[in-house]
C-alpha positions in Angstrom: 15.6 116.6 98.4 11.5 115.8 97.6 10.2 119.3 98.6 6.7 121.3 97.9 4.2 123.4 99.1 3.5 121.2 102.5 7.4 122.1 103.3 7.0 126.0 102.8 3.6 125.8 104.7 4.6 124.4 107.7 8.6 125.5 107.6 9.8 122.0 107.3 12.3 120.6 105.3 10.1 116.7 103.8 6.7 116.4 103.7 6.0 114.1 106.1 3.8 114.4 108.6 3.3 112.3 111.6 0.4 110.5 112.9 -1.1 112.1 115.6 -1.5 108.6 117.6 -3.2 108.5 121.0 -1.2 107.4 124.2 2.0 106.8 121.1 2.6 109.9 119.7 4.4 111.7 122.6 6.7 114.8 123.6 9.7 112.5 123.0 8.4 111.3 119.3 7.3 114.6 118.1 10.3 116.1 118.9 12.2 113.2 117.3 10.0 113.3 114.1 10.3 117.6 113.9 14.1 117.4 114.3 14.7 114.9 111.6 12.7 117.3 109.5 8.9 116.8 109.3 6.2 117.6 111.4 6.1 116.0 114.6 3.3 115.8 116.2 1.7 115.4 119.9 -1.9 113.2 120.5 -3.8 114.9 123.0 -6.7 112.4 122.5 -8.6 112.4 126.0 -5.6 113.7 128.3 -6.1 116.7 130.3 -5.6 120.0 130.2 -2.4 120.4 131.5 -1.7 117.1 130.5 -1.0 118.2 127.3 0.2 121.8 128.1 3.3 119.3 129.9 3.5 117.2 126.7 3.8 120.5 124.7 6.5 122.2 127.0 8.7 119.1 126.9 8.2 119.2 123.4 9.8 122.5 123.5 12.4 121.4 125.7 13.9 118.4 122.9 13.2 120.4 119.7 13.0 124.0 118.4 12.0 123.1 115.3 8.0 123.0 114.9 5.9 120.8 116.0 1.9 120.1 116.0 -0.5 118.6 118.6 -3.8 116.7 117.2 -6.4 117.8 119.1 -9.7 115.1 119.6 -12.5 116.6 118.9 -14.4 113.9 120.9 -12.6 114.1 123.7 -14.4 115.9 127.3 -11.6 118.6 127.4 -11.5 119.5 124.2 -12.4 123.2 125.0 -9.3 124.0 127.8 -7.6 121.9 125.5 -7.5 124.5 123.0 -7.4 127.1 125.1 -3.8 125.6 126.0 -2.7 125.3 122.3 -3.2 129.0 121.7 -1.7 129.3 124.9 1.4 127.5 125.0 2.2 129.5 121.1 1.6 125.9 119.1 2.3 126.2 115.8 0.1 123.7 114.1 -3.4 122.0 115.2 -4.2 118.7 113.4 -8.0 117.6 114.5 -9.6 114.7 114.1 -13.4 112.8 114.8 -15.0 116.0 113.5 -15.6 119.7 112.1 -13.2 121.9 113.6 -15.0 124.9 112.1 -15.6 126.5 115.7 -12.2 127.2 116.4 -11.2 127.9 113.3 -11.7 132.3 113.6 -9.5 131.7 117.4 -6.8 129.7 116.1 -6.3 131.9 113.0 -6.2 135.0 115.1 -3.2 133.4 117.2 -1.4 132.3 113.4 -1.7 128.7 113.9 -1.4 126.2 111.7 -5.3 124.0 111.0 -5.0 120.4 109.6 -7.2 119.1 109.9 -8.2 115.0 109.1 -11.1 114.7 106.1 -12.7 111.2 105.2 -15.1 112.6 102.2 -14.8 115.4 99.3 -17.6 117.1 100.9 -16.3 118.2 104.4 -13.0 118.4 103.1 -14.7 121.3 100.6 -16.7 123.2 103.5 -13.9 123.3 105.5 -11.7 124.6 102.8 -14.2 127.6 102.2 -13.9 127.6 106.4 -10.8 128.3 106.3 -8.1 125.2 107.4 -5.0 125.1 106.0 -4.4 121.6 104.8 -6.5 119.0 104.8 -5.3 115.1 106.0 -7.8 112.9 103.9 -7.2 109.6 105.6 -8.3 106.4 103.5 -9.5 103.9 105.7 -6.1 101.7 105.2 -5.0 103.0 108.3 -4.7 102.7 111.6 -7.4 103.2 114.8 -10.5 105.1 113.9 -11.3 104.6 109.9 -13.6 105.9 107.7 -14.8 104.1 104.6 -12.7 105.2 101.4 -9.5 103.9 99.9 -6.5 106.1 100.1 -5.6 105.5 96.6 -10.1 106.8 95.9 -9.9 109.2 98.4 -7.2 111.3 97.8 -7.3 112.2 94.4 -11.0 113.1 94.6 -10.0 115.0 97.6 -6.8 116.7 95.8 -9.1 117.2 92.2 -11.3 119.4 94.7 -9.2 121.9 97.0 -6.6 123.9 96.5 -5.5 123.8 99.3 -2.4 121.1 100.2 -4.1 118.3 100.3 -2.1 114.8 102.9 -2.4 111.4 101.9 -2.5 109.0 104.8 -3.4 105.6 104.8 -1.1 102.5 103.6 2.5 104.1 103.9 5.6 103.3 105.2 7.6 103.7 102.6 9.4 105.2 99.8 7.1 103.8 97.5 3.3 105.2 99.1 5.5 108.6 99.5 5.8 108.7 95.4 2.4 107.4 95.1 0.6 110.0 97.0 2.3 112.4 95.4 1.4 111.1 92.4 -2.6 111.0 93.4 -2.0 115.1 93.6 -1.2 114.4 97.9 1.4 117.6 98.5 2.7 115.2 101.6 2.0 112.4 103.6 0.8 111.2 106.6 2.4 108.3 108.4 1.7 106.9 112.1 2.2 103.6 112.2 6.2 103.1 111.0 6.9 105.7 113.6 5.2 103.3 116.5 8.4 101.1 115.4 11.0 103.8 116.0 13.6 104.3 119.4 12.2 107.2 120.1 8.2 106.0 120.4 7.8 105.4 124.4 4.6 102.7 123.5 5.3 99.4 125.2 7.9 97.1 123.8 5.2 94.2 123.7 3.3 96.4 122.0 6.2 97.4 118.8 7.1 93.4 118.6 3.0 92.7 118.5 4.3 95.3 114.7 6.9 93.4 113.7 5.2 89.9 114.1 2.1 91.3 112.4 1.5 89.7 108.5 -0.2 91.9 105.5 -3.8 90.0 106.4 -3.4 90.3 110.3 -5.5 94.0 110.7 -9.3 93.7 111.4 -12.2 96.3 111.9 -14.0 96.5 114.3 -17.5 98.5 115.7 -18.8 99.0 112.4 -22.3 98.5 114.7 -21.2 101.6 117.0 -20.6 103.5 113.7 -17.0 104.0 114.3 -15.1 101.8 113.5 -12.0 101.2 114.4 -8.9 98.9 112.9 -6.9 97.0 115.0 -4.6 93.8 115.2 -6.3 90.8 115.7 -6.0 89.6 119.3 -8.5 87.9 121.7 -9.7 91.3 121.9 -10.9 92.0 118.3 -12.4 88.1 118.6 -14.4 89.2 121.2 -15.7 92.2 119.1 -17.0 90.3 116.6 -18.6 87.4 118.8 -20.4 90.2 120.3 -21.2 92.2 116.9 -22.7 88.5 115.5 -24.7 88.4 118.6 -26.4 91.7 117.6 -24.7 93.9 121.1 -25.8 97.4 121.6 -23.3 100.1 120.8 -23.0 100.9 124.5 -22.0 97.2 125.5 -19.7 97.4 122.3 -18.0 100.8 123.6 -17.5 99.8 126.7 -15.9 96.7 126.0 -13.2 99.1 124.5 -12.5 101.6 126.7 -10.0 102.4 127.8 -8.2 99.7 125.8 -5.8 101.0 123.6 -3.5 102.4 127.2 -3.3 99.1 128.0 -2.2 97.8 124.6 0.1 101.0 124.0 1.2 102.2 127.8 1.5 98.6 129.4 1.8 95.8 126.8 -1.2 94.0 126.8 -1.5 93.2 123.3 -3.6 90.0 124.0 -6.7 91.5 125.3 -5.4 95.5 124.5 -6.7 97.6 121.3 -3.8 97.3 119.1 -4.4 99.7 116.5 -2.0 99.9 113.3 -2.8 100.5 109.7 -2.9 97.5 106.9 0.7 98.2 106.0 2.3 97.1 109.5 3.6 94.0 106.9 5.8 96.1 105.5 7.3 97.1 108.8 10.3 94.8 109.9 12.6 97.0 112.2 13.0 99.1 115.9 14.8 102.3 114.5 15.8 105.6 115.1 13.0 108.1 113.8 15.8 110.0 111.9 16.9 107.0 109.8 13.4 106.4 108.8 13.1 109.8 107.8 16.3 109.3 105.5 15.2 106.0 104.1 12.0 107.0 103.4 13.1 110.6 101.6 15.9 108.6 99.7 13.6 105.6 98.4 11.3 107.9 97.3 14.4 110.3 95.4 15.7 107.0 94.3 12.0 106.2 92.4 11.4 109.6 90.5 14.9 109.5 88.8 13.8 106.3 87.8 10.9 106.6 86.8 11.3 107.2 82.9 13.3 104.6 82.3 11.3 102.3 84.4 8.2 103.7 82.2 9.3 104.3 78.5 10.7 101.4 76.8 12.0 101.7 73.6 
């Protein structure tokens, strides 16, 4: 068993956190991940507060183990969502798309662990001073909204700068990724794309199958000119984004093109004109397995690699 101080902080068996993916990270997936010994995360996305409450209560029916909620700070319902998280006594709040500073005192007062996503050393240091419990250092290899620095470069710099646990994210889908993250100074990993291809994930079957067919170079980054680039799998939507950006379309036009497209892909199964967000590691995913089996395979592989490292690295 691989155990780090992140496990003690969150009350989990394995230092693995499931990524909070809008329209994908539902109560069913989060509960399955928590039941398997990692930390499941419900994605609030742009859900209303009452929709988030329903997901939280559904997860509580499925597991007695800790789970968290990913709160999107740009959501129009963020104030009400944060209130629901506190009311429902969720153990962990993961945040994205901004600085959660204004919510930290209220969350800490209720004993809720706060884990924001960061893409720079400066933001990570600022949040540590504000009292967060850990940070997710997410490299640009990840799916969805991305930063500018790779996981390999970002994680060690943030780990060196902080005293709180750092969780590596972006480009991780197997035991090798876990070992690499630990070597870079992380106390655990966050993984999203691999959990999409799980039995318990409620995403549309076409969405999952598109993942399985993807190769190493099949993701593209759209929306650079908007200031909020997004990594998705190449399809008719991505080509339309590319065309509009070449033609100098305004950020407003690009944002309009992207509206509702993630739900169209993940829920409705539109893999041609929907936004199929996926990380660059997607080409490594070859099957759909139960969450418990995914986590067992990851941790077993990581353990075997760690045991074999000395004989692989040292030649006499």
